[in-house]
C-alpha positions in Angstrom: 95.0 77.7 156.9 93.2 79.4 153.9 94.3 78.3 150.6 96.2 80.7 148.4 94.3 82.7 145.9 94.6 81.4 142.4 97.0 83.2 140.2 95.3 85.6 137.8 96.1 85.0 134.1 97.7 87.9 132.4 95.4 89.7 130.0 95.6 88.6 126.4 98.0 90.6 124.3 95.9 93.3 122.6 98.3 94.1 119.7 96.7 91.8 117.2 93.3 93.3 117.8 95.0 96.7 117.2 96.4 95.3 114.0 92.9 94.3 112.9 91.8 98.1 113.4 94.8 99.0 111.2 93.7 96.6 108.6 90.3 98.2 108.4 92.0 101.6 108.3 94.1 100.6 105.3 91.1 99.0 103.6 88.8 102.0 103.9 91.5 104.6 103.2 92.6 102.8 99.9 89.3 101.6 98.7 87.8 105.1 99.0 91.0 106.8 97.8 93.7 106.0 95.3 93.0 102.4 94.8 89.6 103.3 93.1 90.6 106.7 91.6 91.7 105.3 88.2 88.2 104.1 87.3 86.8 107.5 87.7 89.2 109.2 85.3 87.5 108.7 82.0 84.0 109.4 83.5 85.2 112.6 85.1 87.0 113.7 81.9 83.6 113.5 80.1 81.6 115.1 82.9 83.7 118.1 83.2 85.0 118.2 79.6 88.7 118.2 80.5 91.9 116.2 80.1 93.7 113.3 81.6 96.3 115.6 83.1 93.7 117.9 84.8 91.9 115.0 86.4 95.3 113.3 87.3 96.2 116.5 89.2 93.5 115.6 91.8 95.6 112.8 93.5 98.6 115.0 93.2 96.9 117.7 95.2 95.6 115.2 97.7 99.1 113.7 98.2 100.6 117.3 98.5 98.2 118.3 101.3 98.6 115.0 103.1 102.4 115.3 103.0 102.3 118.9 104.1 100.4 118.1 107.2 102.0 114.7 108.0 104.8 116.0 110.3 102.4 118.0 112.4 99.8 115.2 112.4 102.6 112.7 113.3 103.6 114.8 116.3 99.8 115.0 117.3 99.4 111.2 116.9 102.5 110.5 119.0 101.3 112.8 121.9 97.5 112.9 121.5 94.4 110.7 121.5 95.0 108.5 118.4 91.5 106.8 118.6 89.6 110.1 118.5 91.9 111.5 115.7 91.3 108.4 113.6 87.5 108.5 114.1 87.4 112.2 113.2 89.4 111.4 110.0 86.7 108.8 108.9 84.0 111.5 109.4 86.1 114.0 107.2 86.5 111.3 104.5 82.6 110.7 104.4 81.9 114.4 104.3 84.4 114.9 101.5 83.0 112.2 99.3 79.5 113.5 99.9 80.5 117.1 98.9 82.3 115.8 95.8 79.2 113.8 94.7 77.3 117.1 94.5 80.0 119.0 92.6 79.1 120.8 89.4 82.4 122.4 88.8 86.1 121.2 89.1 86.8 123.5 92.0 83.9 122.1 94.0 85.0 118.6 93.2 88.5 119.4 94.4 87.1 120.9 97.6 85.5 117.6 98.5 88.2 115.2 97.5 91.4 117.1 97.9 90.6 119.0 101.1 88.1 117.1 103.2 88.6 113.5 102.0 92.4 113.8 101.8 92.7 115.3 105.3 90.4 112.6 106.5 92.5 109.9 105.0 95.7 111.5 106.4 94.2 111.2 109.9 93.4 107.6 109.9 95.0 105.9 106.9 98.4 104.6 105.9 100.7 106.7 108.2 98.6 106.6 111.4 97.8 102.9 111.0 101.3 101.9 110.4 102.5 104.0 113.3 99.9 102.5 115.6 100.9 98.9 114.8 104.6 99.8 115.0 104.1 100.9 118.7 102.8 97.5 119.5 105.4 95.4 117.9 109.2 95.4 117.7 110.5 91.8 117.1 107.4 91.0 114.9 107.0 94.5 113.5 107.5 93.5 109.9 104.9 90.7 110.1 102.3 92.8 111.9 102.7 95.8 109.5 102.4 93.3 106.7 99.1 92.0 108.0 97.8 95.5 108.6 98.6 96.8 105.2 97.0 93.7 103.7 93.9 95.8 104.1 95.1 98.0 101.2 95.6 94.8 99.2 92.0 93.9 99.7 91.0 97.5 98.7 93.0 97.1 95.5 91.1 93.9 94.7 87.6 94.9 95.5 87.6 98.7 95.3 88.2 99.3 91.6 85.8 96.6 90.2 83.1 97.6 92.7 83.5 101.3 92.0 83.4 100.5 88.2 80.3 98.5 88.6 78.7 101.2 90.8 79.6 103.9 88.2 77.9 101.9 85.4 74.9 101.0 87.4 74.3 104.2 89.5 76.4 107.0 88.0 79.5 108.4 89.5 77.7 110.7 92.0 75.8 107.9 93.7 78.9 105.7 93.6 80.7 108.4 95.7 77.8 108.5 98.2 77.8 104.8 98.6 81.5 104.9 99.2 81.1 107.5 101.9 78.5 105.4 103.8 80.5 102.2 103.4 83.5 103.9 104.9 81.6 105.3 108.0 80.0 101.9 108.6 83.2 99.8 108.4 85.7 102.1 110.1 83.9 104.0 113.0 83.0 100.7 115.0 86.4 99.2 114.4 88.3 102.3 115.7 86.0 102.8 118.6 86.4 99.2 119.9 90.0 98.3 118.8 92.2 101.3 118.7 94.6 101.6 121.8 97.4 103.9 121.2 100.3 101.9 122.8 100.8 98.7 124.9 101.8 100.8 127.9 98.3 102.2 128.1 96.9 98.8 129.1 99.8 97.5 131.2 101.5 95.5 128.3 104.8 95.6 126.4 105.5 95.4 122.7 105.0 91.9 121.2 103.3 90.8 124.3 106.7 90.3 126.1 107.1 90.5 129.9 109.5 93.3 129.6 110.1 96.3 127.2 112.4 95.2 124.4 115.6 97.1 123.7 115.5 99.2 120.6 116.8 102.4 118.9 115.2 105.6 119.8 115.5 109.3 119.0 117.0 111.3 121.9 114.6 112.5 124.5 116.2 116.0 124.5 115.8 118.4 121.7 113.3 118.2 118.7 112.7 115.0 116.9 113.0 116.8 113.6 116.4 118.4 114.5 117.8 114.9 115.2 116.2 113.1 112.3 117.0 115.7 109.6 120.7 115.3 110.3 120.8 111.6 109.6 121.9 110.4 106.2 120.0 107.0 106.7 116.8 109.1 107.0 117.1 110.7 103.6 118.1 107.4 101.9 115.0 105.7 103.3 112.6 108.7 102.6 113.8 109.5 99.1 114.5 105.9 97.9 111.2 104.6 99.1 109.5 107.8 97.8 110.6 106.8 94.3 109.3 103.2 94.9 106.0 104.4 96.4 105.4 106.7 93.3 105.5 103.7 91.0 102.3 102.0 92.2 100.6 105.4 92.6 101.1 106.0 88.8 100.2 102.4 87.8 97.0 102.5 89.9 95.9 105.8 88.5 96.9 105.4 84.9 96.6 101.6 84.1 92.7 101.8 83.5 93.0 104.8 81.1 96.0 103.2 79.4 93.9 100.0 79.0 91.0 101.9 77.7 92.7 104.4 75.4 95.7 102.4 73.9 94.6 98.7 74.3 90.9 99.0 73.8 90.2 97.2 77.2 87.4 98.6 79.2 87.8 99.2 83.0 85.1 96.6 83.7 87.4 94.0 82.0 90.3 94.6 84.3 89.0 92.5 87.3 91.7 89.9 86.7 94.4 92.6 86.7 93.2 94.1 90.0 92.9 90.5 91.4 96.5 89.8 90.4 97.7 93.1 91.8 95.9 92.2 95.1 97.3 88.6 95.3 100.9 89.8 94.5 100.6 92.5 97.0 99.3 90.2 99.8 102.2 87.8 99.1 104.7 90.6 99.1 103.5 92.1 102.3 103.4 88.9 104.3 106.5 87.4 102.8 108.7 90.4 103.2 107.1 91.1 106.6 107.8 87.7 107.9 111.3 87.6 106.6 112.3 91.1 107.6 114.6 89.9 110.3 116.6 87.6 107.9 116.9 89.6 104.7 119.6 92.5 104.4 117.9 95.8 103.7 119.6 96.5 100.4 118.9 93.1 98.9 115.2 93.4 99.9 114.9 97.0 98.6 116.6 96.0 95.3 114.2 93.1 94.9 111.4 95.5 95.5 112.5 97.9 92.8 113.3 95.0 90.4 109.7 93.7 90.6 108.2 97.1 89.9 110.6 97.6 87.0 109.6 94.3 85.5 105.9 95.4 85.6 106.6 98.6 83.8 108.7 96.7 81.2 105.7 94.5 80.5 103.4 97.5 80.0 105.9 98.9 77.5 105.3 95.9 75.2 101.6 97.2 74.7 100.4 93.8 76.1 97.4 91.7 75.8 94.9 91.4 78.7 96.7 88.3 79.9 100.1 90.0 80.0 98.4 92.9 81.9 97.4 90.4 84.5 101.1 89.4 84.9 102.2 93.1 85.1 99.5 93.6 87.8 101.0 90.8 89.8 104.5 92.2 89.6 103.3 95.6 90.6 101.5 94.0 93.6 104.6 92.1 94.7 106.7 95.2 94.5 104.5 97.5 96.4 103.5 94.8 98.8 107.1 94.7 100.0 107.5 98.4 100.5 105.4 99.2 103.5 106.7 96.5 105.9 110.3 97.4 104.8 109.6 101.1 105.5 108.2 100.3 109.0 110.9 98.0 109.9 113.7 100.4 108.7 112.2 103.4 110.5 111.6 101.4 113.7 115.2 100.0 113.5 116.8 103.4 113.0 114.5 105.6 115.2 112.4 103.4 117.6 108.8 103.6 118.6 108.5 106.9 120.7 108.4 109.3 117.7 107.5 106.8 115.0 104.6 108.8 113.5 106.5 112.0 113.5 109.5 110.4 111.7 107.2 108.8 109.2 105.5 112.1 108.7 108.8 113.8 108.1 109.8 111.1 105.6 106.5 111.8 103.8 107.3 115.5 103.6 110.9 114.9 102.3 109.6 112.5 99.7 106.9 115.1 98.6 108.7 116.4 95.6 108.8 112.8 94.2 105.4 111.5 95.2 103.0 114.5 94.9 103.6 115.3 91.1 104.0 111.6 90.1 100.4 111.0 88.8 100.0 114.5 87.4 103.3 114.3 85.4 102.3 111.0 84.1 99.2 112.5 82.7 101.2 115.5 81.2 103.6 113.0 79.5 100.8 111.0 78.2 98.9 114.0 76.8 102.0 115.6 75.3 103.2 112.3 73.6 99.8 110.9 72.7 100.8 107.6 74.4 102.0 106.2 77.7 105.5 105.1 76.4 107.4 108.1 78.0 105.7 107.4 81.3 107.0 103.8 81.3 110.5 105.0 80.5 110.4 107.6 83.3 109.2 105.0 85.8 112.1 102.6 84.9 114.6 105.4 85.2 113.2 106.5 88.7 113.4 102.9 89.9 117.1 102.7 88.8 117.8 105.8 90.8 116.1 104.3 93.9 118.3 101.2 93.5 121.4 103.3 93.4 120.3 105.1 96.7 119.7 101.8 98.5 123.3 100.8 97.7 124.5 103.4 100.3 121.9 102.4 103.0 123.3 101.1 106.3 121.0 100.2 109.3 122.7 100.7 112.7 123.5 97.1 113.6 122.9 97.3 117.3 119.4 98.9 116.9 118.5 96.5 114.2 119.3 93.5 116.4 117.5 95.0 119.3 114.4 95.6 117.3 114.5 92.2 115.6 114.6 94.1 112.4 116.8 94.1 109.4 120.6 94.4 109.8 123.3 94.8 107.2 126.6 92.9 107.1 128.7 92.9 110.3 130.9 95.7 108.8 127.9 98.0 108.9 128.5 101.0 111.4 126.8 100.7 114.7 125.9 104.4 115.2 123.8 106.7 113.0 125.4 108.4 110.1 124.9 112.1 109.8 124.4 114.0 106.5 
């Protein structure tokens, strides 16, 4: 009698390799984008003989464009070939930085950065990479997203000091070209080899489980937007976290010029601040991601807002370099918690099927908060001659976010099925409509 064929071992779970690709996406998007933007501000002011407010409008325009396209891009990512979309996005980023490096006027600079580079980052950066990871994980979604967005942490640590050194040694134009080449060299191979849109495409299930896990989902019938935009929890998540996300955008953009103009500390001396920001962000991402199944959403979100508020309070004291380092650590902890919490909350309330579109819609709803944040900070600074009004405005915005989080309830049944955050047993099981 022939002996039975040996059992074939199941293929290794591919989700962590996909997470590695998302890590690279976050690293490249942030190092070539907002994480390094602040160290270019003073140089570009001198080059184009303009003001802080005008240069600060650049990130505002980028965020505006990215938010406007995000719902359509999210739908495309949910339905289309995500690997090709992300690879095309990196090519657009490289082209945009190269165009900007040859700019002799502000409109030409804006064309490269605010159109090509911003659209490129939108196609492969924060939203696509988080949506990608969130399709591969349910029970461990918070941890996996925390690992992926740690790429942005590394970008915050290495991007600004490397960009500052490149500007000093090579000039800002050559620095932009070097960033373009580095982005292409890092991201294109990673995306080509590691991006797989969903576990179902390779015969696997989320978290590597033998069966598909139960989770919340948007109804199959009707439009995703029509369902989502009637839900109160969607607006509390989108607007509350919009206020939270605006805080590190402003701090990243304006901390270097604040240090230079008001404290007499050059950008090249801020390596310790950037390192503290990165270390705090890494701790926040991994800690909040790993504990996402055990911490009530409101408590976690209040802690998130409190950490950021403490950072702004320190800046208001006109600190020494050592205190700036402490403020950087607090900003890092606060923003580190936000991305895993956002992913877990969206997944718990809306599921995996339309995750990218829901995330894109959230970005669009938060647009009036996030898009003008860096520009308004520049306007306030120019009008007052100091950053004190900016610090006060950020503290007020975080207080509003904390108030909004007080009304947030996660559907308990969906949260348990997703291994995600759940409120107290008294929280309603079904979605609440606005």
